[in-house]
Steps between C-alpha positions, in 0.01 A plus 500: 500500500326809636126520463330817389280630783231763505425430867791599727350333804471170312854539369628537856303196619615279213862607537501438874331161467760379249782615727357385833411151385875435473655738754228535762345810650795621703747400227361760260543867577261769391768671287566172318130463419476859379813474288389170343152636432635833376264686733592806712469478880224762508283278280543212744378710791206621293372140500641355823568660839774250585680191381280301738181633336658424163572142611145460622360628167731264313377203706134601458544510124692172502218322685233663284667356188583167664143447621357597161725235345377243752139594429556451130678166552232366732214617277607277210212274401697252291678352804380370835603659829780248566659575162468874564658468842784280377553745212537776759769306689677403177512869404647580843765233444568629149552855633775372727673316218575841352826678583483706822463827312196363317305398810199714575360397838511806723312314774783248531773759461371764741295316765777425747690819421231762552285332767706665773582818308157629407165428659318633192693274264461203736124548501491530121696175469282330760178607331629414153608151601167449677322579172721244325400238757132594457525436126678170558227404748227578246677293236533207740130526590409494130725197456324322784168586338606383150663187644852581382634564854460300821275614782687697767482827684559714191623807687743294707630321191542827310688657791728198540577487129579871484726469803679202346562688175604822671749309717626301203552824307716638780701177517544509122651845537737374771607192303489675162316209342140390468527173693290633793232598250512156339440357849212745549350377173518136613343589836227696320424206268470269802275743689274546198489135393146371466 
C-alpha cells in the first residue's frame, strides 16, 4: 500500500530503506527507487547529489530513529535495567523471526556491503553502531547500580554483546533461521546472570 507523502525527500528515504533492507545497497538501482516512489529523477537530485549521499542520509535517519527507540526503551521506569536490556535483545530476536522482507535492520544488511564501497557510509555506520554501544553501556551501568546486572566493565560487555548479536544476525541470514540468534540469547543470559 502506497503512503501519501507531502515530503518528497522523506518519500525517497522511506522507499529506499524498504527496498535496501531486502536487496542491499548495490542490489537496488536509482531508477527502481524512483519508479517505486513515483518521483522524477530531477527531484532526487534536488535532495541528493549522488546515490552515495542518499545512502548516507538513509543511514543517518535510520540510526536517529533506532537510537530514539533505544532511549525510550531504556527510559522506562517500570522495569529495571536488566529487564530493559533483555527486552531489547528479545525485540532483536523477534525482528529476525519475521520474513526477510519484513526485517528492518539496515546496520546488519549494509555494514559488510558498503564498508568498502563508500567511506561516508562506512563512517555513518561506524558512528551509528558506536552510539548503540554507548546506550547499551549506559543501560548496563544502570543495571549494575540498581543491582539487576553483575559488576563488569560495562563498555566491554556492551561491545561484546553487540558483536555477538551482529554476528548472529549475519549467520541467521546465511542459515535462513534464527538458531544463531537463539544461541546469542543464551550467551547474553549467561553474561548478564547475577
